[in-house]
Backbone as numpy.savetxt, mean C-alpha at the origin, in Angstrom:
# Nx Ny Nz CAx CAy CAz Cx Cy Cz
14.63 -5.68 -2.72 15.17 -4.95 -1.57 14.26 -5.15 -0.37
14.78 -5.76 0.67 14.00 -5.99 1.88 14.06 -4.76 2.78
12.88 -4.23 3.13 12.81 -3.12 4.07 12.64 -3.63 5.50
11.96 -4.75 5.64 11.71 -5.34 6.96 11.73 -6.85 6.81
12.41 -7.53 7.75 12.44 -9.00 7.72 11.25 -9.59 8.44
10.78 -8.93 9.48 9.66 -9.42 10.27 8.78 -8.23 10.65
7.64 -8.09 9.95 7.13 -8.92 8.86 7.87 -8.64 7.56
7.87 -9.60 6.62 8.56 -9.36 5.35 7.87 -8.27 4.53
8.60 -7.21 4.23 8.12 -6.12 3.37 9.25 -5.80 2.40
8.94 -5.77 1.12 9.96 -5.58 0.10 9.58 -4.44 -0.84
10.58 -3.80 -1.40 10.38 -2.85 -2.50 11.00 -3.47 -3.75
10.22 -3.47 -4.83 10.70 -3.97 -6.12 10.87 -2.75 -7.03
12.09 -2.32 -7.29 12.27 -1.12 -8.13 12.01 -1.43 -9.60
11.50 -0.44 -10.30 11.35 -0.51 -11.76 10.56 -1.73 -12.23
9.49 -2.04 -11.51 8.63 -3.12 -11.98 7.94 -2.73 -13.28
7.56 -1.45 -13.39 6.94 -0.92 -14.59 7.78 0.21 -15.16
7.70 0.39 -16.48 8.38 1.51 -17.12 7.53 2.77 -16.98
8.12 3.95 -17.12 7.31 5.18 -17.09 6.19 5.17 -18.13
6.46 4.61 -19.29 5.42 4.55 -20.33 4.26 3.66 -19.90
4.57 2.54 -19.27 3.51 1.64 -18.80 2.70 2.30 -17.69
3.37 3.03 -16.81 2.65 3.74 -15.75 1.68 4.75 -16.35
2.16 5.50 -17.33 1.29 6.50 -17.97 0.12 5.85 -18.68
0.35 4.72 -19.32 -0.73 4.02 -20.03 -1.79 3.51 -19.06
-1.38 3.00 -17.90 -2.35 2.54 -16.91 -3.19 3.71 -16.38
-2.54 4.84 -16.16 -3.28 6.03 -15.70 -4.30 6.44 -16.75
-3.89 6.46 -18.02 -4.79 6.86 -19.09 -5.98 5.91 -19.22
-5.74 4.61 -19.03 -6.82 3.65 -19.08 -7.80 3.85 -17.93
-7.26 4.18 -16.75 -8.09 4.27 -15.55 -8.88 5.57 -15.47
-8.30 6.65 -15.92 -8.83 7.98 -15.64 -10.32 8.14 -15.99
-10.81 7.68 -17.15 -12.24 7.91 -17.46 -13.19 7.10 -16.58
-12.67 6.13 -15.83 -13.52 5.20 -15.07 -13.42 5.38 -13.56
-12.66 6.36 -13.10 -12.46 6.53 -11.66 -13.72 7.03 -10.98
-14.03 6.42 -9.83 -15.16 6.82 -9.00 -14.72 6.82 -7.55
-15.55 7.34 -6.68 -15.22 7.37 -5.25 -14.85 5.98 -4.75
-13.71 5.87 -4.06 -13.24 4.57 -3.57 -14.21 4.00 -2.54
-14.31 2.68 -2.54 -15.22 1.98 -1.64 -14.42 1.11 -0.68
-14.98 0.88 0.51 -14.30 0.11 1.55 -15.29 -0.86 2.18
-14.75 -1.90 2.83 -15.57 -2.80 3.61 -16.31 -3.84 2.79
-16.95 -4.79 3.49 -17.62 -5.90 2.80 -18.79 -5.47 1.93
-19.40 -4.35 2.24 -20.54 -3.87 1.45 -20.12 -2.88 0.37
-18.82 -2.61 0.29 -18.35 -1.69 -0.72 -18.93 -0.30 -0.59
-18.92 0.23 0.63 -19.53 1.54 0.87 -18.52 2.66 0.62
-19.02 3.84 0.32 -18.19 5.04 0.22 -18.11 5.68 1.61
-16.91 5.91 2.10 -16.71 6.52 3.42 -15.57 7.52 3.30
-15.92 8.76 3.01 -14.92 9.79 2.78 -14.12 10.18 3.99
-14.58 9.83 5.21 -13.81 10.11 6.41 -12.70 9.07 6.60
-12.84 7.94 5.93 -11.90 6.83 6.10 -10.97 6.71 4.89
-11.57 6.83 3.70 -10.79 6.79 2.46 -11.48 7.70 1.46
-10.78 8.71 0.97 -11.43 9.68 0.10 -10.78 9.79 -1.27
-10.13 8.70 -1.69 -9.53 8.65 -3.02 -10.58 8.26 -4.06
-10.15 8.13 -5.31 -10.98 7.61 -6.39 -10.33 6.34 -6.94
-11.14 5.36 -7.34 -10.60 4.07 -7.77 -11.40 3.49 -8.92
-10.81 2.49 -9.57 -11.51 1.70 -10.58 -10.86 0.31 -10.64
-11.59 -0.65 -11.18 -11.09 -2.01 -11.37 -10.74 -2.20 -12.83
-9.48 -2.51 -13.11 -9.03 -2.72 -14.48 -9.23 -4.19 -14.86
-10.19 -4.44 -15.72 -10.50 -5.80 -16.14 -9.63 -6.21 -17.33
-9.67 -7.50 -17.66 -8.84 -8.01 -18.76 -9.23 -7.39 -20.09
-10.53 -7.17 -20.32 -10.93 -6.63 -21.62 -10.47 -5.19 -21.79
-10.35 -4.44 -20.70 -9.89 -3.06 -20.78 -8.37 -2.98 -20.73
-7.76 -3.80 -19.88 -6.31 -3.74 -19.70 -5.52 -4.38 -20.81
-6.09 -5.42 -21.44 -5.46 -6.06 -22.59 -4.05 -6.56 -22.31
-3.17 -6.39 -23.31 -1.80 -6.91 -23.22 -1.00 -6.24 -22.10
-1.28 -4.99 -21.81 -0.55 -4.31 -20.75 -0.83 -4.94 -19.40
-2.08 -5.22 -19.11 -2.43 -5.87 -17.85 -1.78 -7.25 -17.77
-1.78 -7.98 -18.86 -1.15 -9.31 -18.87 0.34 -9.20 -18.59
1.00 -8.19 -19.16 2.43 -8.01 -18.94 2.73 -7.70 -17.48
1.92 -6.84 -16.88 2.11 -6.50 -15.46 1.97 -7.75 -14.60
0.94 -8.53 -14.86 0.70 -9.73 -14.05 1.79 -10.77 -14.25
2.32 -10.89 -15.46 3.40 -11.86 -15.69 4.62 -11.53 -14.83
4.94 -10.24 -14.71 6.09 -9.85 -13.90 5.84 -10.14 -12.42
4.62 -9.85 -11.97 4.28 -10.14 -10.57 4.33 -11.64 -10.31
3.76 -12.42 -11.21 3.74 -13.87 -11.04 5.15 -14.44 -11.04
6.03 -13.89 -11.87 7.41 -14.37 -11.89 8.10 -14.14 -10.55
7.84 -12.99 -9.92 8.42 -12.71 -8.62 7.88 -13.64 -7.54
6.59 -13.92 -7.61 5.98 -14.79 -6.59 6.34 -16.25 -6.81
6.47 -16.66 -8.07 6.77 -18.07 -8.36 8.21 -18.42 -8.01
9.12 -17.47 -8.16 10.53 -17.71 -7.88 11.12 -16.47 -7.23
10.68 -16.19 -6.02 11.13 -14.95 -5.38 12.61 -14.98 -5.09
13.36 -13.96 -5.47 14.80 -13.94 -5.21 15.14 -13.91 -3.73
14.15 -13.53 -2.89 14.42 -13.44 -1.46 13.98 -14.70 -0.70
13.57 -15.76 -1.42 13.01 -16.93 -0.76 14.02 -17.61 0.17
15.30 -17.54 -0.17 16.30 -18.21 0.66 16.51 -17.52 1.99
16.18 -16.25 2.06 16.44 -15.48 3.27 15.22 -15.26 4.15
14.02 -15.47 3.58 12.79 -15.20 4.32 11.82 -16.35 4.15
11.05 -16.60 5.18 10.00 -17.62 5.11 8.73 -16.94 4.59
8.42 -17.19 3.32 7.29 -16.53 2.68 6.12 -17.50 2.57
4.89 -16.99 2.64 3.71 -17.85 2.61 3.43 -18.39 1.21
2.62 -19.43 1.16 2.15 -19.95 -0.12 1.14 -18.97 -0.72
1.32 -18.65 -1.99 0.42 -17.75 -2.69 -0.15 -18.47 -3.91
-1.46 -18.71 -3.97 -2.06 -19.34 -5.15 -2.02 -18.37 -6.33
-1.21 -18.68 -7.31 -0.92 -17.70 -8.36 -2.09 -17.47 -9.31
-3.11 -18.33 -9.26 -4.27 -18.13 -10.14 -5.41 -17.40 -9.44
-5.18 -16.94 -8.23 -6.25 -16.31 -7.44 -6.01 -14.82 -7.29
-5.84 -14.13 -8.40 -5.62 -12.69 -8.32 -6.93 -11.93 -8.56
-7.08 -10.85 -7.80 -8.23 -9.97 -7.97 -8.03 -9.06 -9.17
-9.08 -8.39 -9.63 -8.87 -7.36 -10.66 -7.88 -6.31 -10.15
-7.07 -5.82 -11.06 -6.11 -4.77 -10.69 -6.88 -3.49 -10.36
-6.67 -2.97 -9.15 -7.32 -1.72 -8.76 -6.35 -0.56 -8.97
-6.83 0.50 -9.60 -6.03 1.71 -9.79 -6.72 2.84 -9.04
-5.94 3.57 -8.25 -6.50 4.62 -7.40 -5.77 5.94 -7.63
-6.51 7.03 -7.45 -5.95 8.38 -7.54 -6.19 9.10 -6.22
-5.11 9.69 -5.69 -5.17 10.50 -4.48 -4.78 11.92 -4.84
-5.69 12.86 -4.67 -5.41 14.26 -4.96 -5.06 14.98 -3.66
-4.81 16.28 -3.76 -4.35 17.07 -2.62 -5.24 16.83 -1.40
-4.63 16.44 -0.29 -5.33 16.22 0.97 -5.98 14.87 1.11
-5.94 14.02 0.10 -6.65 12.74 0.16 -5.76 11.66 0.78
-6.40 10.64 1.38 -5.71 9.66 2.19 -6.53 8.38 2.28
-5.92 7.36 2.88 -6.60 6.12 3.23 -6.12 5.78 4.64
-7.03 5.84 5.61 -6.64 5.66 7.01 -6.16 4.22 7.27
-5.72 3.99 8.50 -5.14 2.71 8.87 -6.10 1.55 8.55
-5.56 0.54 7.89 -6.37 -0.61 7.49 -5.45 -1.82 7.28
-6.08 -2.97 7.18 -5.38 -4.19 6.81 -5.97 -4.70 5.50
-5.17 -5.34 4.70 -5.66 -5.84 3.42 -6.39 -7.17 3.56
-6.42 -7.71 4.76 -7.02 -9.02 4.99 -8.31 -8.88 5.79
-9.30 -9.72 5.48 -10.52 -9.84 6.27 -11.08 -11.24 6.02
-11.93 -11.78 6.91 -12.47 -13.13 6.69 -13.17 -13.28 5.35
-13.84 -12.23 4.89 -14.52 -12.30 3.61 -13.57 -12.00 2.45
-12.33 -11.64 2.77 -11.37 -11.18 1.77 -9.98 -11.66 2.18
-9.73 -13.00 2.12 -8.49 -13.56 2.66 -7.30 -13.35 1.73
-6.78 -12.14 1.73 -5.66 -11.82 0.86 -4.34 -12.30 1.47
-3.53 -12.95 0.64 -2.25 -13.47 1.13 -1.06 -12.72 0.56
-1.26 -11.91 -0.47 -0.15 -11.12 -1.02 -0.69 -9.82 -1.58
0.06 -8.75 -1.35 -0.27 -7.43 -1.86 0.91 -6.90 -2.66
0.63 -6.43 -3.87 1.58 -5.65 -4.66 1.00 -4.25 -4.81
1.70 -3.28 -4.28 1.29 -1.88 -4.35 2.25 -1.18 -5.31
1.77 -0.80 -6.49 2.63 -0.30 -7.55 2.39 1.20 -7.73
3.44 1.99 -7.55 3.31 3.43 -7.70 3.39 3.80 -9.18
2.36 4.49 -9.66 2.32 4.92 -11.06 2.83 6.34 -11.23
2.98 7.06 -10.13 3.61 8.39 -10.12 4.60 8.42 -8.98
5.53 9.37 -9.03 6.54 9.47 -8.00 6.33 10.69 -7.13
7.03 10.72 -6.03 6.97 11.86 -5.12 7.66 13.06 -5.75
7.10 14.24 -5.51 7.71 15.46 -6.04 8.66 16.11 -5.03
8.84 15.49 -3.87 9.76 16.06 -2.88 9.44 15.54 -1.50
10.29 15.84 -0.52 10.12 15.29 0.84 8.88 15.77 1.55
8.25 16.84 1.08 7.04 17.33 1.72 5.79 17.04 0.89
5.91 16.17 -0.12 4.79 15.92 -1.02 3.74 15.00 -0.42
4.09 14.25 0.65 3.14 13.32 1.26 2.89 12.12 0.38
1.77 11.42 0.67 1.40 10.26 -0.11 2.18 9.01 0.18
2.95 9.01 1.27 3.73 7.81 1.60 2.80 6.66 2.02
3.29 5.44 1.84 2.66 4.27 2.45 3.35 4.06 3.80
2.57 4.02 4.88 3.16 3.96 6.21 2.69 2.70 6.93
3.62 2.04 7.62 3.35 0.88 8.46 3.68 1.28 9.90
2.69 1.72 10.69 3.00 2.29 12.01 3.46 1.29 13.04
3.28 -0.01 12.82 3.76 -1.01 13.76 5.08 -1.62 13.31
5.67 -1.05 12.29 7.00 -1.46 11.84 7.91 -0.26 12.00
8.83 -0.36 12.94 9.64 0.80 13.33 11.13 0.50 13.18
11.90 1.57 13.12 13.34 1.45 12.98 13.99 1.13 14.31
14.85 0.12 14.32 15.64 -0.23 15.49 17.00 0.47 15.36
17.23 1.52 16.15 18.48 2.28 16.00 19.72 1.42 16.20
19.60 0.35 16.97 20.78 -0.47 17.25 21.22 -1.29 16.05
20.28 -1.60 15.16 20.60 -2.43 14.00 20.47 -1.68 12.68
19.73 -0.56 12.71 19.48 0.15 11.47 18.45 -0.51 10.59
17.73 -1.50 11.13 16.73 -2.25 10.37 15.34 -1.99 10.92
14.33 -2.20 10.08 12.94 -2.08 10.50 12.42 -3.45 10.94
11.46 -3.44 11.87 10.84 -4.67 12.32 9.58 -4.37 13.09
8.83 -5.44 13.39 7.55 -5.26 14.09 7.77 -4.76 15.50
6.77 -4.01 15.99 6.76 -3.48 17.34 5.80 -4.32 18.16
6.30 -5.10 19.10 5.46 -5.99 19.88 4.72 -5.20 20.96
3.47 -5.60 21.21 2.69 -5.03 22.28 2.12 -3.66 21.98
2.07 -3.28 20.70 1.58 -1.94 20.36 0.40 -1.97 19.42
-0.31 -3.08 19.39 -1.35 -3.24 18.37 -2.54 -2.31 18.60
-2.75 -1.86 19.85 -3.93 -1.03 20.10 -3.66 0.45 19.88
-2.41 0.88 20.00 -2.09 2.29 19.81 -0.79 2.40 19.03
-0.87 2.33 17.70 0.35 2.26 16.91 1.12 3.56 16.84
0.52 4.69 17.21 1.20 5.97 17.05 1.15 6.77 18.35
2.17 7.56 18.55 2.27 8.33 19.78 1.87 9.78 19.55
1.16 10.37 20.52 0.75 11.77 20.41 1.94 12.73 20.38
3.07 12.32 20.91 4.19 13.25 20.99 4.69 13.65 19.60
4.32 12.88 18.57 4.73 13.21 17.22 3.66 14.00 16.47
2.69 14.53 17.20 1.49 15.08 16.56 1.77 16.08 15.46
2.66 17.03 15.71 2.81 18.12 14.74 4.00 17.91 13.81
4.87 17.00 14.11 5.92 16.56 13.18 6.82 17.69 12.73
6.84 18.82 13.43 7.61 19.98 12.99 7.24 20.41 11.58
5.98 20.25 11.24 5.53 20.55 9.88 4.20 21.26 9.97
4.21 22.57 9.82 2.98 23.34 9.98 1.97 23.11 8.86
2.43 22.50 7.74 1.50 22.29 6.62 0.66 21.04 6.79
1.01 20.19 7.77 0.29 18.94 7.93 -0.91 19.14 8.84
-2.13 18.87 8.36 -3.31 19.07 9.21 -3.32 18.08 10.37
-3.93 18.48 11.47 -4.00 17.60 12.63 -5.41 17.61 13.18
-5.97 16.45 13.34 -7.35 16.30 13.80 -7.31 15.50 15.10
-7.58 16.15 16.22 -7.49 15.46 17.50 -8.53 14.35 17.63
-9.64 14.46 16.93 -10.66 13.41 17.00 -10.21 12.15 16.29
-9.39 12.31 15.23 -8.91 11.16 14.47 -7.40 11.30 14.29
-6.70 11.42 15.41 -5.30 11.85 15.36 -4.38 10.80 14.79
-4.74 9.52 14.87 -3.77 8.47 14.57 -3.28 8.52 13.13
-4.14 8.94 12.19 -3.73 8.95 10.79 -2.54 9.88 10.57
-2.67 11.12 10.99 -1.63 12.10 10.72 -0.41 11.85 11.59
-0.62 11.38 12.81 0.51 11.11 13.69 1.36 9.98 13.12
0.69 8.93 12.61 1.42 7.79 12.06 2.29 8.19 10.89
1.86 9.21 10.15 2.61 9.63 8.98 3.80 10.50 9.34
4.01 10.75 10.63 5.10 11.63 11.04 6.09 10.96 11.97
5.75 9.85 12.56 6.61 9.23 13.57 7.73 8.43 12.91
8.45 7.65 13.74 9.60 6.87 13.25 9.14 5.53 12.69
8.00 5.54 12.00 7.48 4.31 11.40 8.12 4.09 10.04
7.92 2.89 9.51 8.35 2.62 8.14 7.43 3.39 7.20
7.99 4.34 6.48 7.25 5.15 5.51 7.93 5.04 4.17
7.15 4.72 3.15 7.70 4.48 1.82 7.16 5.55 0.88
8.00 6.46 0.41 7.52 7.48 -0.53 7.29 6.88 -1.90
6.31 7.38 -2.65 6.05 6.85 -4.00 7.24 7.07 -4.92
7.60 6.02 -5.64 8.61 6.10 -6.69 8.02 5.47 -7.95
7.89 6.25 -8.99 7.18 5.77 -10.18 7.77 4.46 -10.70
6.89 3.49 -10.91 7.29 2.20 -11.45 7.70 1.17 -10.42
7.96 1.59 -9.17 8.36 0.64 -8.13 7.13 0.06 -7.44
7.32 -1.07 -6.77 6.23 -1.75 -6.09 6.64 -2.11 -4.67
5.66 -2.09 -3.76 5.84 -2.60 -2.40 5.12 -3.94 -2.32
5.81 -4.96 -1.83 5.24 -6.30 -1.72 5.22 -6.74 -0.27
4.06 -7.23 0.20 3.98 -7.78 1.55 2.86 -8.82 1.59
2.74 -9.50 2.74 1.88 -10.68 2.83 0.95 -10.53 4.04
-0.31 -10.09 3.80 -1.20 -9.69 4.90 -1.63 -10.81 5.82
-1.65 -12.07 5.36 -2.18 -13.14 6.21 -1.10 -13.70 7.12
-1.52 -14.09 8.33 -0.62 -14.74 9.28 -1.42 -15.73 10.10
-1.07 -17.00 10.02 -1.71 -18.05 10.83 -3.23 -18.04 10.66
-3.71 -17.92 9.45 -5.14 -17.98 9.21 -5.89 -16.71 9.53
-5.19 -15.65 9.86 -5.82 -14.36 10.13 -4.95 -13.27 9.58
-5.24 -12.02 9.97 -4.43 -10.92 9.47 -3.25 -10.67 10.41
-2.15 -10.24 9.84 -0.96 -9.88 10.62 -1.12 -8.43 11.05
-1.31 -8.15 12.34 -1.52 -6.76 12.77 -0.36 -5.85 12.45
0.85 -6.40 12.34 2.00 -5.56 12.05 1.93 -4.96 10.66
1.08 -5.52 9.79 0.96 -5.01 8.43 -0.20 -4.03 8.29
-0.74 -3.57 9.41 -1.66 -2.44 9.36 -0.94 -1.26 8.70
-1.57 -0.65 7.72 -0.89 0.41 6.96 -1.88 1.47 6.54
-1.36 2.55 5.99 -2.19 3.67 5.57 -1.52 4.38 4.41
-2.31 5.16 3.69 -1.78 6.06 2.67 -1.84 7.47 3.24
-0.68 8.06 3.47 -0.62 9.38 4.09 -1.21 10.44 3.16
-1.74 11.52 3.72 -2.35 12.56 2.89 -1.36 13.13 1.87
-1.85 13.32 0.66 -1.06 13.97 -0.38 -0.98 15.46 -0.07
0.21 16.01 -0.10 0.40 17.43 0.20 0.96 18.19 -0.99
0.80 17.61 -2.17 1.26 18.23 -3.41 0.08 18.40 -4.34
0.15 19.37 -5.22 -0.92 19.55 -6.21 -0.86 18.47 -7.29
0.23 17.73 -7.35 0.31 16.62 -8.29 -0.32 15.39 -7.67
-1.29 14.81 -8.35 -1.99 13.65 -7.82 -1.07 12.44 -7.74
-1.38 11.57 -6.80 -0.69 10.29 -6.66 -1.57 9.21 -7.28
-0.99 8.40 -8.16 -1.69 7.25 -8.74 -0.98 5.98 -8.31
-1.76 4.99 -7.95 -1.20 3.72 -7.49 -2.08 2.58 -7.97
-1.45 1.46 -8.29 -2.18 0.24 -8.68 -1.99 -0.80 -7.59
-3.06 -1.55 -7.31 -3.02 -2.57 -6.26 -3.42 -3.92 -6.84
-2.51 -4.88 -6.72 -2.80 -6.25 -7.14 -2.77 -7.15 -5.92
-3.92 -7.76 -5.62 -4.03 -8.65 -4.48 -4.23 -10.09 -4.93
-3.73 -11.02 -4.11 -3.93 -12.45 -4.31 -4.69 -13.00 -3.11
-5.68 -13.86 -3.37 -6.49 -14.44 -2.30 -6.25 -15.93 -2.18
-6.61 -16.46 -1.01 -6.62 -17.92 -0.85 -7.83 -18.54 -1.53
-8.96 -17.84 -1.44 -10.21 -18.34 -2.01 -11.18 -17.17 -2.08
-12.37 -17.41 -2.62 -13.46 -16.46 -2.51 -13.53 -15.42 -3.60
-12.89 -15.65 -4.74 -13.01 -14.70 -5.83 -14.38 -14.76 -6.48
């Protein structure tokens, strides 16, 4: 299912079964630690305050292999290839599967999955838990991909790379959503007319962070704050051009 043609963003429903999602959570839970960001792998709770772990082959076993086979099958013969120009993805250059937990109030601010030291060309974001309702939060948001009312389709917003979100959406008609004027863009982006994808257990979001040898600014994204007492679990599988 294509959510946006430019940049290409897809949802793959039912990539994993509920049982597989639960098994991945159980494998990850004893090993979760404060999530790290940046080239030095630092902990920065003001930027990302989730918990994460890397699922290696010896720990993930047959389940990890099964997940990767499904991802590789989609990338090797994507059903949407005839309709979209998709980048080359080296199928043997996958990073360890990262599993993350977001509890009440936790988030990951605006970021790109690509950097010179981390040239990622494909992202699979797999939801291991689902949303408990429209006010549960935890959506994946792309603030530079907006709905075009004339077509009913999402697409990139040109000329907005420096300020992806507008202050006029600050409170979102939702008194439960915290608002921080010093770092307003995170919460504002989660409320505006941006592409927001609520977690659906077993489904995956697929997109391609690299563009012309650099990062595609339109794929700047964030994990909106969780507003439910039920934690959000997500697995991230990235593919690189080089540098593993």
